[in-house]
N, CA, C and O atoms as a GROMACS GRO file, in nm:
protein
  544
    1UNK      N    1  -6.140 -12.283   5.589
    1UNK     CA    2  -6.178 -12.164   5.694
    1UNK      C    3  -6.320 -12.090   5.736
    1UNK      O    4  -6.317 -11.984   5.672
    2UNK      N    5  -6.434 -12.094   5.807
    2UNK     CA    6  -6.536 -12.053   5.812
    2UNK      C    7  -6.489 -11.862   5.856
    2UNK      O    8  -6.444 -11.818   5.962
    3UNK      N    9  -6.518 -11.800   5.747
    3UNK     CA   10  -6.510 -11.619   5.768
    3UNK      C   11  -6.658 -11.600   5.828
    3UNK      O   12  -6.750 -11.645   5.760
    4UNK      N   13  -6.681 -11.552   5.922
    4UNK     CA   14  -6.828 -11.499   5.976
    4UNK      C   15  -6.743 -11.332   5.932
    4UNK      O   16  -6.622 -11.308   5.934
    5UNK      N   17  -6.847 -11.250   5.900
    5UNK     CA   18  -6.886 -11.115   5.944
    5UNK      C   19  -6.830 -11.059   6.101
    5UNK      O   20  -6.847 -11.098   6.216
    6UNK      N   21  -6.770 -10.968   6.048
    6UNK     CA   22  -6.774 -10.875   6.152
    6UNK      C   23  -6.919 -10.829   6.202
    6UNK      O   24  -7.000 -10.789   6.119
    7UNK      N   25  -6.952 -10.835   6.341
    7UNK     CA   26  -7.079 -10.829   6.349
    7UNK      C   27  -7.121 -10.674   6.415
    7UNK      O   28  -7.054 -10.679   6.518
    8UNK      N   29  -7.186 -10.550   6.417
    8UNK     CA   30  -7.149 -10.455   6.462
    8UNK      C   31  -7.274 -10.357   6.489
    8UNK      O   32  -7.312 -10.275   6.406
    9UNK      N   33  -7.333 -10.377   6.619
    9UNK     CA   34  -7.409 -10.290   6.655
    9UNK      C   35  -7.411 -10.164   6.631
    9UNK      O   36  -7.322 -10.090   6.671
   10UNK      N   37  -7.501 -10.128   6.570
   10UNK     CA   38  -7.574 -10.013   6.558
   10UNK      C   39  -7.695 -10.006   6.678
   10UNK      O   40  -7.785 -10.090   6.681
   11UNK      N   41  -7.682  -9.883   6.786
   11UNK     CA   42  -7.768  -9.838   6.857
   11UNK      C   43  -7.793  -9.675   6.867
   11UNK      O   44  -7.723  -9.580   6.903
   12UNK      N   45  -7.978  -9.697   6.800
   12UNK     CA   46  -7.993  -9.541   6.823
   12UNK      C   47  -8.199  -9.553   6.804
   12UNK      O   48  -8.263  -9.630   6.731
   13UNK      N   49  -8.253  -9.441   6.906
   13UNK     CA   50  -8.430  -9.425   6.858
   13UNK      C   51  -8.436  -9.372   6.767
   13UNK      O   52  -8.539  -9.307   6.748
   14UNK      N   53  -8.311  -9.370   6.645
   14UNK     CA   54  -8.425  -9.281   6.517
   14UNK      C   55  -8.363  -9.383   6.425
   14UNK      O   56  -8.246  -9.375   6.386
   15UNK      N   57  -8.434  -9.463   6.397
   15UNK     CA   58  -8.422  -9.515   6.277
   15UNK      C   59  -8.262  -9.478   6.164
   15UNK      O   60  -8.161  -9.548   6.152
   16UNK      N   61  -8.298  -9.337   6.097
   16UNK     CA   62  -8.262  -9.242   6.004
   16UNK      C   63  -8.110  -9.230   6.041
   16UNK      O   64  -8.021  -9.210   5.958
   17UNK      N   65  -8.089  -9.249   6.195
   17UNK     CA   66  -7.950  -9.250   6.230
   17UNK      C   67  -7.845  -9.395   6.198
   17UNK      O   68  -7.725  -9.412   6.179
   18UNK      N   69  -7.978  -9.490   6.203
   18UNK     CA   70  -7.910  -9.597   6.211
   18UNK      C   71  -7.897  -9.591   6.061
   18UNK      O   72  -7.821  -9.675   6.012
   19UNK      N   73  -7.961  -9.502   5.976
   19UNK     CA   74  -7.867  -9.624   5.852
   19UNK      C   75  -7.786  -9.496   5.828
   19UNK      O   76  -7.679  -9.521   5.773
   20UNK      N   77  -7.809  -9.350   5.856
   20UNK     CA   78  -7.721  -9.323   5.815
   20UNK      C   79  -7.539  -9.323   5.862
   20UNK      O   80  -7.442  -9.253   5.832
   21UNK      N   81  -7.560  -9.436   5.946
   21UNK     CA   82  -7.422  -9.421   6.035
   21UNK      C   83  -7.396  -9.598   5.938
   21UNK      O   84  -7.296  -9.636   5.876
   22UNK      N   85  -7.463  -9.635   5.949
   22UNK     CA   86  -7.416  -9.761   5.824
   22UNK      C   87  -7.397  -9.757   5.767
   22UNK      O   88  -7.333  -9.855   5.730
   23UNK      N   89  -7.412  -9.669   5.683
   23UNK     CA   90  -7.424  -9.581   5.541
   23UNK      C   91  -7.288  -9.604   5.554
   23UNK      O   92  -7.217  -9.701   5.525
   24UNK      N   93  -7.258  -9.450   5.624
   24UNK     CA   94  -7.106  -9.367   5.608
   24UNK      C   95  -7.109  -9.511   5.677
   24UNK      O   96  -7.224  -9.556   5.675
   25UNK      N   97  -7.022  -9.591   5.734
   25UNK     CA   98  -6.907  -9.678   5.704
   25UNK      C   99  -6.886  -9.791   5.666
   25UNK      O  100  -6.777  -9.845   5.679
   26UNK      N  101  -7.019  -9.862   5.594
   26UNK     CA  102  -7.009  -9.944   5.441
   26UNK      C  103  -7.016 -10.075   5.504
   26UNK      O  104  -6.999 -10.080   5.626
   27UNK      N  105  -7.036 -10.177   5.442
   27UNK     CA  106  -7.019 -10.288   5.464
   27UNK      C  107  -6.927 -10.335   5.487
   27UNK      O  108  -6.937 -10.428   5.566
   28UNK      N  109  -6.775 -10.299   5.431
   28UNK     CA  110  -6.659 -10.350   5.405
   28UNK      C  111  -6.578 -10.194   5.463
   28UNK      O  112  -6.563 -10.096   5.390
   29UNK      N  113  -6.536 -10.203   5.601
   29UNK     CA  114  -6.497 -10.088   5.623
   29UNK      C  115  -6.336 -10.104   5.573
   29UNK      O  116  -6.323  -9.993   5.520
   30UNK      N  117  -6.224 -10.160   5.558
   30UNK     CA  118  -6.170 -10.083   5.504
   30UNK      C  119  -6.108 -10.260   5.450
   30UNK      O  120  -6.136 -10.363   5.511
   31UNK      N  121  -6.013 -10.253   5.312
   31UNK     CA  122  -5.994 -10.364   5.294
   31UNK      C  123  -5.927 -10.555   5.333
   31UNK      O  124  -5.932 -10.668   5.286
   32UNK      N  125  -5.869 -10.474   5.450
   32UNK     CA  126  -5.784 -10.595   5.546
   32UNK      C  127  -5.879 -10.654   5.638
   32UNK      O  128  -5.840 -10.749   5.705
   33UNK      N  129  -6.029 -10.602   5.657
   33UNK     CA  130  -6.074 -10.620   5.775
   33UNK      C  131  -6.186 -10.740   5.656
   33UNK      O  132  -6.184 -10.858   5.692
   34UNK      N  133  -6.246 -10.716   5.569
   34UNK     CA  134  -6.335 -10.842   5.542
   34UNK      C  135  -6.502 -10.774   5.563
   34UNK      O  136  -6.505 -10.662   5.614
   35UNK      N  137  -6.549 -10.797   5.550
   35UNK     CA  138  -6.733 -10.724   5.536
   35UNK      C  139  -6.802 -10.737   5.664
   35UNK      O  140  -6.783 -10.848   5.715
   36UNK      N  141  -6.851 -10.685   5.709
   36UNK     CA  142  -6.923 -10.634   5.867
   36UNK      C  143  -7.047 -10.685   5.824
   36UNK      O  144  -7.061 -10.715   5.705
   37UNK      N  145  -7.136 -10.697   5.903
   37UNK     CA  146  -7.291 -10.726   5.913
   37UNK      C  147  -7.359 -10.613   6.008
   37UNK      O  148  -7.292 -10.517   6.047
   38UNK      N  149  -7.476 -10.626   6.039
   38UNK     CA  150  -7.463 -10.496   6.168
   38UNK      C  151  -7.643 -10.589   6.184
   38UNK      O  152  -7.722 -10.648   6.110
   39UNK      N  153  -7.628 -10.533   6.384
   39UNK     CA  154  -7.741 -10.563   6.445
   39UNK      C  155  -7.797 -10.400   6.435
   39UNK      O  156  -7.715 -10.313   6.465
   40UNK      N  157  -7.950 -10.351   6.391
   40UNK     CA  158  -7.984 -10.248   6.418
   40UNK      C  159  -8.013 -10.259   6.553
   40UNK      O  160  -8.072 -10.360   6.591
   41UNK      N  161  -7.985 -10.182   6.625
   41UNK     CA  162  -8.143 -10.187   6.772
   41UNK      C  163  -8.090 -10.024   6.820
   41UNK      O  164  -7.993  -9.948   6.814
   42UNK      N  165  -8.266 -10.037   6.882
   42UNK     CA  166  -8.375  -9.968   6.907
   42UNK      C  167  -8.352  -9.868   7.080
   42UNK      O  168  -8.372  -9.753   7.118
   43UNK      N  169  -8.296 -10.003   7.141
   43UNK     CA  170  -8.342  -9.925   7.272
   43UNK      C  171  -8.263  -9.987   7.358
   43UNK      O  172  -8.224 -10.098   7.320
   44UNK      N  173  -8.222  -9.943   7.479
   44UNK     CA  174  -8.164  -9.974   7.582
   44UNK      C  175  -8.095 -10.146   7.624
   44UNK      O  176  -7.990 -10.185   7.675
   45UNK      N  177  -8.219 -10.213   7.571
   45UNK     CA  178  -8.258 -10.334   7.682
   45UNK      C  179  -8.232 -10.436   7.547
   45UNK      O  180  -8.244 -10.558   7.560
   46UNK      N  181  -8.205 -10.388   7.446
   46UNK     CA  182  -8.206 -10.460   7.304
   46UNK      C  183  -8.014 -10.484   7.294
   46UNK      O  184  -7.944 -10.578   7.255
   47UNK      N  185  -7.980 -10.328   7.356
   47UNK     CA  186  -7.767 -10.288   7.336
   47UNK      C  187  -7.727 -10.409   7.482
   47UNK      O  188  -7.630 -10.483   7.473
   48UNK      N  189  -7.783 -10.411   7.559
   48UNK     CA  190  -7.758 -10.430   7.643
   48UNK      C  191  -7.745 -10.656   7.670
   48UNK      O  192  -7.667 -10.732   7.728
   49UNK      N  193  -7.922 -10.678   7.552
   49UNK     CA  194  -7.847 -10.809   7.522
   49UNK      C  195  -7.759 -10.900   7.441
   49UNK      O  196  -7.736 -11.020   7.447
   50UNK      N  197  -7.716 -10.799   7.361
   50UNK     CA  198  -7.674 -10.837   7.268
   50UNK      C  199  -7.525 -10.834   7.287
   50UNK      O  200  -7.434 -10.911   7.255
   51UNK      N  201  -7.532 -10.704   7.356
   51UNK     CA  202  -7.341 -10.669   7.398
   51UNK      C  203  -7.372 -10.796   7.532
   51UNK      O  204  -7.304 -10.897   7.515
   52UNK      N  205  -7.457 -10.801   7.650
   52UNK     CA  206  -7.395 -10.876   7.696
   52UNK      C  207  -7.390 -11.082   7.678
   52UNK      O  208  -7.336 -11.140   7.771
   53UNK      N  209  -7.422 -11.132   7.609
   53UNK     CA  210  -7.440 -11.272   7.511
   53UNK      C  211  -7.354 -11.264   7.369
   53UNK      O  212  -7.366 -11.307   7.255
   54UNK      N  213  -7.274 -11.195   7.433
   54UNK     CA  214  -7.151 -11.239   7.299
   54UNK      C  215  -7.171 -11.200   7.168
   54UNK      O  216  -7.068 -11.212   7.101
   55UNK      N  217  -7.281 -11.151   7.100
   55UNK     CA  218  -7.311 -11.122   7.011
   55UNK      C  219  -7.267 -11.097   6.852
   55UNK      O  220  -7.265 -11.165   6.750
   56UNK      N  221  -7.226 -10.938   6.899
   56UNK     CA  222  -7.117 -10.826   6.861
   56UNK      C  223  -6.928 -10.786   6.898
   56UNK      O  224  -6.865 -10.749   6.997
   57UNK      N  225  -6.906 -10.809   6.803
   57UNK     CA  226  -6.747 -10.787   6.774
   57UNK      C  227  -6.715 -10.650   6.787
   57UNK      O  228  -6.595 -10.631   6.810
   58UNK      N  229  -6.829 -10.487   6.775
   58UNK     CA  230  -6.800 -10.369   6.784
   58UNK      C  231  -6.916 -10.288   6.819
   58UNK      O  232  -6.989 -10.384   6.796
   59UNK      N  233  -6.998 -10.197   6.854
   59UNK     CA  234  -7.106 -10.183   6.868
   59UNK      C  235  -7.052  -9.963   6.858
   59UNK      O  236  -6.957  -9.906   6.911
   60UNK      N  237  -7.140  -9.920   6.789
   60UNK     CA  238  -7.135  -9.811   6.731
   60UNK      C  239  -7.268  -9.740   6.812
   60UNK      O  240  -7.386  -9.771   6.793
   61UNK      N  241  -7.217  -9.640   6.905
   61UNK     CA  242  -7.396  -9.607   6.982
   61UNK      C  243  -7.367  -9.428   6.987
   61UNK      O  244  -7.271  -9.352   6.999
   62UNK      N  245  -7.521  -9.421   6.971
   62UNK     CA  246  -7.587  -9.266   6.864
   62UNK      C  247  -7.526  -9.195   7.029
   62UNK      O  248  -7.554  -9.252   7.134
   63UNK      N  249  -7.460  -9.093   7.027
   63UNK     CA  250  -7.446  -8.998   7.199
   63UNK      C  251  -7.608  -8.969   7.243
   63UNK      O  252  -7.650  -8.976   7.359
   64UNK      N  253  -7.681  -8.939   7.136
   64UNK     CA  254  -7.801  -8.844   7.114
   64UNK      C  255  -7.954  -8.958   7.118
   64UNK      O  256  -8.070  -8.920   7.102
   65UNK      N  257  -7.926  -9.045   7.135
   65UNK     CA  258  -8.021  -9.134   7.163
   65UNK      C  259  -8.097  -9.116   7.288
   65UNK      O  260  -8.030  -9.137   7.389
   66UNK      N  261  -8.235  -9.079   7.309
   66UNK     CA  262  -8.327  -9.119   7.372
   66UNK      C  263  -8.457  -9.227   7.496
   66UNK      O  264  -8.552  -9.300   7.470
   67UNK      N  265  -8.423  -9.203   7.566
   67UNK     CA  266  -8.410  -9.163   7.682
   67UNK      C  267  -8.233  -9.195   7.682
   67UNK      O  268  -8.174  -9.092   7.714
   68UNK      N  269  -8.203  -9.233   7.673
   68UNK     CA  270  -8.060  -9.289   7.792
   68UNK      C  271  -7.967  -9.213   7.639
   68UNK      O  272  -8.015  -9.213   7.525
   69UNK      N  273  -7.870  -9.170   7.665
   69UNK     CA  274  -7.793  -9.176   7.505
   69UNK      C  275  -7.674  -9.254   7.551
   69UNK      O  276  -7.647  -9.315   7.654
   70UNK      N  277  -7.615  -9.231   7.442
   70UNK     CA  278  -7.514  -9.337   7.368
   70UNK      C  279  -7.400  -9.356   7.516
   70UNK      O  280  -7.363  -9.454   7.582
   71UNK      N  281  -7.374  -9.213   7.520
   71UNK     CA  282  -7.264  -9.180   7.590
   71UNK      C  283  -7.288  -9.219   7.778
   71UNK      O  284  -7.177  -9.255   7.817
   72UNK      N  285  -7.357  -9.222   7.858
   72UNK     CA  286  -7.402  -9.290   7.955
   72UNK      C  287  -7.383  -9.457   7.902
   72UNK      O  288  -7.289  -9.535   7.924
   73UNK      N  289  -7.513  -9.478   7.822
   73UNK     CA  290  -7.481  -9.626   7.761
   73UNK      C  291  -7.305  -9.700   7.742
   73UNK      O  292  -7.275  -9.819   7.738
   74UNK      N  293  -7.221  -9.587   7.734
   74UNK     CA  294  -7.118  -9.626   7.663
   74UNK      C  295  -7.050  -9.647   7.804
   74UNK      O  296  -6.941  -9.704   7.802
   75UNK      N  297  -7.076  -9.626   7.868
   75UNK     CA  298  -6.949  -9.596   8.049
   75UNK      C  299  -7.034  -9.692   8.119
   75UNK      O  300  -6.970  -9.736   8.215
   76UNK      N  301  -7.200  -9.768   8.110
   76UNK     CA  302  -7.259  -9.867   8.143
   76UNK      C  303  -7.161 -10.010   8.162
   76UNK      O  304  -7.126 -10.085   8.254
   77UNK      N  305  -7.140  -9.996   8.005
   77UNK     CA  306  -7.119 -10.098   7.965
   77UNK      C  307  -6.966 -10.153   7.987
   77UNK      O  308  -6.935 -10.272   7.988
   78UNK      N  309  -6.889 -10.059   8.001
   78UNK     CA  310  -6.721 -10.061   8.010
   78UNK      C  311  -6.686 -10.101   8.171
   78UNK      O  312  -6.602 -10.175   8.222
   79UNK      N  313  -6.768 -10.034   8.213
   79UNK     CA  314  -6.747 -10.093   8.358
   79UNK      C  315  -6.885 -10.193   8.394
   79UNK      O  316  -6.884 -10.210   8.516
   80UNK      N  317  -6.935 -10.224   8.367
   80UNK     CA  318  -7.050 -10.409   8.349
   80UNK      C  319  -7.064 -10.517   8.310
   80UNK      O  320  -7.114 -10.625   8.342
   81UNK      N  321  -6.991 -10.454   8.207
   81UNK     CA  322  -6.917 -10.608   8.073
   81UNK      C  323  -6.868 -10.647   8.116
   81UNK      O  324  -6.826 -10.568   8.201
   82UNK      N  325  -6.778 -10.842   8.143
   82UNK     CA  326  -6.674 -10.847   8.123
   82UNK      C  327  -6.645 -10.920   7.946
   82UNK      O  328  -6.696 -11.013   7.884
   83UNK      N  329  -6.505 -10.791   7.909
   83UNK     CA  330  -6.451 -10.879   7.835
   83UNK      C  331  -6.602 -10.811   7.695
   83UNK      O  332  -6.701 -10.853   7.634
   84UNK      N  333  -6.515 -10.679   7.716
   84UNK     CA  334  -6.676 -10.582   7.678
   84UNK      C  335  -6.610 -10.534   7.541
   84UNK      O  336  -6.503 -10.474   7.534
   85UNK      N  337  -6.735 -10.589   7.375
   85UNK     CA  338  -6.656 -10.525   7.286
   85UNK      C  339  -6.616 -10.371   7.270
   85UNK      O  340  -6.664 -10.308   7.364
   86UNK      N  341  -6.526 -10.270   7.160
   86UNK     CA  342  -6.497 -10.204   7.123
   86UNK      C  343  -6.624 -10.135   7.146
   86UNK      O  344  -6.733 -10.189   7.168
   87UNK      N  345  -6.594  -9.994   7.138
   87UNK     CA  346  -6.747  -9.937   7.122
   87UNK      C  347  -6.728  -9.750   7.016
   87UNK      O  348  -6.683  -9.635   7.018
   88UNK      N  349  -6.750  -9.780   6.995
   88UNK     CA  350  -6.720  -9.545   6.909
   88UNK      C  351  -6.880  -9.483   6.914
   88UNK      O  352  -6.979  -9.507   6.845
   89UNK      N  353  -6.860  -9.411   7.006
   89UNK     CA  354  -6.961  -9.331   7.054
   89UNK      C  355  -7.028  -9.196   6.883
   89UNK      O  356  -6.963  -9.093   6.868
   90UNK      N  357  -7.095  -9.213   6.829
   90UNK     CA  358  -7.124  -9.094   6.744
   90UNK      C  359  -7.247  -8.927   6.796
   90UNK      O  360  -7.365  -8.904   6.820
   91UNK      N  361  -7.139  -8.867   6.789
   91UNK     CA  362  -7.193  -8.793   6.844
   91UNK      C  363  -7.213  -8.657   6.714
   91UNK      O  364  -7.152  -8.650   6.607
   92UNK      N  365  -7.354  -8.525   6.789
   92UNK     CA  366  -7.322  -8.438   6.744
   92UNK      C  367  -7.286  -8.341   6.631
   92UNK      O  368  -7.301  -8.324   6.510
   93UNK      N  369  -7.194  -8.249   6.813
   93UNK     CA  370  -7.069  -8.188   6.780
   93UNK      C  371  -6.925  -8.247   6.794
   93UNK      O  372  -6.883  -8.329   6.876
   94UNK      N  373  -6.848  -8.170   6.671
   94UNK     CA  374  -6.732  -8.186   6.782
   94UNK      C  375  -6.712  -8.139   6.905
   94UNK      O  376  -6.603  -8.189   6.935
   95UNK      N  377  -6.750  -8.072   7.001
   95UNK     CA  378  -6.746  -8.056   7.065
   95UNK      C  379  -6.755  -8.156   7.207
   95UNK      O  380  -6.687  -8.121   7.304
   96UNK      N  381  -6.808  -8.236   7.214
   96UNK     CA  382  -6.886  -8.344   7.269
   96UNK      C  383  -6.724  -8.474   7.263
   96UNK      O  384  -6.708  -8.571   7.338
   97UNK      N  385  -6.616  -8.421   7.134
   97UNK     CA  386  -6.516  -8.549   7.238
   97UNK      C  387  -6.450  -8.549   7.334
   97UNK      O  388  -6.349  -8.618   7.317
   98UNK      N  389  -6.459  -8.486   7.470
   98UNK     CA  390  -6.413  -8.482   7.563
   98UNK      C  391  -6.473  -8.586   7.621
   98UNK      O  392  -6.412  -8.684   7.663
   99UNK      N  393  -6.623  -8.567   7.629
   99UNK     CA  394  -6.744  -8.644   7.658
   99UNK      C  395  -6.716  -8.846   7.633
   99UNK      O  396  -6.759  -8.928   7.714
  100UNK      N  397  -6.657  -8.875   7.538
  100UNK     CA  398  -6.588  -8.981   7.552
  100UNK      C  399  -6.461  -9.054   7.620
  100UNK      O  400  -6.448  -9.176   7.626
  101UNK      N  401  -6.366  -8.955   7.674
  101UNK     CA  402  -6.294  -9.012   7.772
  101UNK      C  403  -6.400  -9.004   7.838
  101UNK      O  404  -6.457  -9.113   7.836
  102UNK      N  405  -6.473  -8.905   7.915
  102UNK     CA  406  -6.537  -8.967   8.035
  102UNK      C  407  -6.677  -9.121   8.013
  102UNK      O  408  -6.700  -9.206   8.100
  103UNK      N  409  -6.732  -9.114   7.905
  103UNK     CA  410  -6.765  -9.241   7.841
  103UNK      C  411  -6.717  -9.382   7.802
  103UNK      O  412  -6.774  -9.463   7.728
  104UNK      N  413  -6.569  -9.396   7.884
  104UNK     CA  414  -6.486  -9.495   7.782
  104UNK      C  415  -6.502  -9.524   7.651
  104UNK      O  416  -6.443  -9.627   7.618
  105UNK      N  417  -6.569  -9.461   7.550
  105UNK     CA  418  -6.561  -9.544   7.441
  105UNK      C  419  -6.426  -9.586   7.366
  105UNK      O  420  -6.323  -9.587   7.432
  106UNK      N  421  -6.421  -9.625   7.216
  106UNK     CA  422  -6.296  -9.662   7.196
  106UNK      C  423  -6.285  -9.548   7.111
  106UNK      O  424  -6.174  -9.507   7.144
  107UNK      N  425  -6.334  -9.456   7.010
  107UNK     CA  426  -6.315  -9.396   6.944
  107UNK      C  427  -6.486  -9.328   6.915
  107UNK      O  428  -6.590  -9.384   6.948
  108UNK      N  429  -6.468  -9.171   6.831
  108UNK     CA  430  -6.579  -9.063   6.805
  108UNK      C  431  -6.606  -9.085   6.659
  108UNK      O  432  -6.512  -9.089   6.580
  109UNK      N  433  -6.723  -9.099   6.621
  109UNK     CA  434  -6.792  -9.012   6.501
  109UNK      C  435  -6.854  -8.960   6.502
  109UNK      O  436  -6.952  -8.978   6.574
  110UNK      N  437  -6.836  -8.814   6.388
  110UNK     CA  438  -6.873  -8.704   6.421
  110UNK      C  439  -6.984  -8.649   6.349
  110UNK      O  440  -6.950  -8.614   6.236
  111UNK      N  441  -7.113  -8.628   6.377
  111UNK     CA  442  -7.239  -8.608   6.242
  111UNK      C  443  -7.195  -8.475   6.188
  111UNK      O  444  -7.156  -8.374   6.247
  112UNK      N  445  -7.209  -8.501   6.068
  112UNK     CA  446  -7.250  -8.525   6.003
  112UNK      C  447  -7.121  -8.609   5.965
  112UNK      O  448  -7.003  -8.574   5.959
  113UNK      N  449  -7.188  -8.743   5.940
  113UNK     CA  450  -7.084  -8.850   5.918
  113UNK      C  451  -7.008  -8.847   5.817
  113UNK      O  452  -7.066  -8.793   5.722
  114UNK      N  453  -6.934  -8.871   5.800
  114UNK     CA  454  -6.794  -8.767   5.697
  114UNK      C  455  -6.759  -8.996   5.624
  114UNK      O  456  -6.683  -9.062   5.694
  115UNK      N  457  -6.810  -9.051   5.524
  115UNK     CA  458  -6.774  -9.172   5.506
  115UNK      C  459  -6.657  -9.237   5.519
  115UNK      O  460  -6.649  -9.344   5.580
  116UNK      N  461  -6.560  -9.182   5.464
  116UNK     CA  462  -6.403  -9.214   5.480
  116UNK      C  463  -6.335  -9.197   5.610
  116UNK      O  464  -6.244  -9.272   5.646
  117UNK      N  465  -6.385  -9.083   5.690
  117UNK     CA  466  -6.369  -9.110   5.795
  117UNK      C  467  -6.441  -9.184   5.913
  117UNK      O  468  -6.381  -9.187   6.020
  118UNK      N  469  -6.562  -9.244   5.906
  118UNK     CA  470  -6.646  -9.272   5.936
  118UNK      C  471  -6.586  -9.457   5.914
  118UNK      O  472  -6.614  -9.554   5.984
  119UNK      N  473  -6.558  -9.454   5.873
  119UNK     CA  474  -6.478  -9.620   5.831
  119UNK      C  475  -6.406  -9.624   5.829
  119UNK      O  476  -6.386  -9.745   5.822
  120UNK      N  477  -6.237  -9.538   5.830
  120UNK     CA  478  -6.125  -9.580   5.833
  120UNK      C  479  -6.149  -9.585   6.070
  120UNK      O  480  -6.115  -9.669   6.153
  121UNK      N  481  -6.205  -9.475   6.080
  121UNK     CA  482  -6.229  -9.485   6.251
  121UNK      C  483  -6.293  -9.616   6.313
  121UNK      O  484  -6.258  -9.659   6.422
  122UNK      N  485  -6.385  -9.675   6.239
  122UNK     CA  486  -6.416  -9.868   6.281
  122UNK      C  487  -6.333  -9.934   6.218
  122UNK      O  488  -6.301 -10.040   6.272
  123UNK      N  489  -6.263  -9.900   6.078
  123UNK     CA  490  -6.152 -10.005   6.111
  123UNK      C  491  -6.063  -9.969   6.150
  123UNK      O  492  -5.973 -10.024   6.085
  124UNK      N  493  -6.001  -9.873   6.258
  124UNK     CA  494  -5.856  -9.849   6.360
  124UNK      C  495  -5.963  -9.954   6.495
  124UNK      O  496  -5.911 -10.047   6.556
  125UNK      N  497  -6.094  -9.917   6.515
  125UNK     CA  498  -6.082 -10.011   6.630
  125UNK      C  499  -6.066 -10.116   6.597
  125UNK      O  500  -6.001 -10.196   6.666
  126UNK      N  501  -6.135 -10.154   6.455
  126UNK     CA  502  -6.112 -10.284   6.505
  126UNK      C  503  -5.999 -10.394   6.501
  126UNK      O  504  -5.982 -10.506   6.550
  127UNK      N  505  -5.915 -10.286   6.396
  127UNK     CA  506  -5.767 -10.340   6.409
  127UNK      C  507  -5.708 -10.396   6.527
  127UNK      O  508  -5.646 -10.501   6.545
  128UNK      N  509  -5.754 -10.259   6.639
  128UNK     CA  510  -5.689 -10.287   6.765
  128UNK      C  511  -5.774 -10.321   6.866
  128UNK      O  512  -5.752 -10.294   6.984
  129UNK      N  513  -5.895 -10.396   6.813
  129UNK     CA  514  -5.909 -10.446   6.920
  129UNK      C  515  -5.862 -10.625   6.835
  129UNK      O  516  -5.926 -10.731   6.833
  130UNK      N  517  -5.778 -10.603   6.798
  130UNK     CA  518  -5.694 -10.752   6.741
  130UNK      C  519  -5.861 -10.851   6.672
  130UNK      O  520  -5.865 -10.974   6.663
  131UNK      N  521  -5.933 -10.793   6.650
  131UNK     CA  522  -6.022 -10.923   6.599
  131UNK      C  523  -5.944 -10.988   6.496
  131UNK      O  524  -5.836 -10.935   6.472
  132UNK      N  525  -5.985 -11.113   6.414
  132UNK     CA  526  -5.888 -11.157   6.321
  132UNK      C  527  -5.950 -11.102   6.207
  132UNK      O  528  -6.056 -11.047   6.175
  133UNK      N  529  -5.824 -11.145   6.150
  133UNK     CA  530  -5.878 -11.052   5.970
  133UNK      C  531  -5.847 -11.136   5.900
  133UNK      O  532  -5.740 -11.194   5.879
  134UNK      N  533  -5.998 -11.151   5.839
  134UNK     CA  534  -6.067 -11.160   5.709
  134UNK      C  535  -6.091 -11.145   5.563
  134UNK      O  536  -6.140 -11.042   5.516
  135UNK      N  537  -6.051 -11.258   5.482
  135UNK     CA  538  -5.969 -11.218   5.377
  135UNK      C  539  -6.130 -11.240   5.304
  135UNK      O  540  -6.188 -11.323   5.374
  136UNK      N  541  -6.234 -11.188   5.172
  136UNK     CA  542  -6.351 -11.260   5.119
  136UNK      C  543  -6.387 -11.128   5.088
  136UNK      O  544  -6.493 -11.106   5.030
   0.00000   0.00000   0.00000
C-alpha cells in the first residue's frame, strides 16, 4: 500500500501565522490518521491553484489574512470548486465563530491556538471527510 501523507494547505499572508497553525496541529493530529504534510501559501492565487488542481486534502485558512480573508475565500471555494476539500478557519476571536456558518467552513480554530484543540479539530474534520485511514 502506498501511504501518501494527508496534504494540508495552510493559507495566511503572514509566515508566522502559518507557522503557528502548523506547530499547533502538528505532523500527526491523531494516531489513527497517520502523518500529514503541509503546503504553505501566502496568496489567494496560490490557494485557488492548489485547491482547483486537487493537490490538498484539507485547507486551513487564516480568517485575518490580507487583503482577502479566509472567511470570504472559504465561501468562494465552497461555492466554486466541485469536490472542495474540507476547510478549517483560524479566527482571532471566539465571537467570530458565527462567520464560519456564513463562510461554509467545516470547522473553526481560535487564536491563540491550543495544540490539543487544534489537532483534535483537524482530526475530526479529516475523519468526517472519509479520507483513507493510514497507519505509519
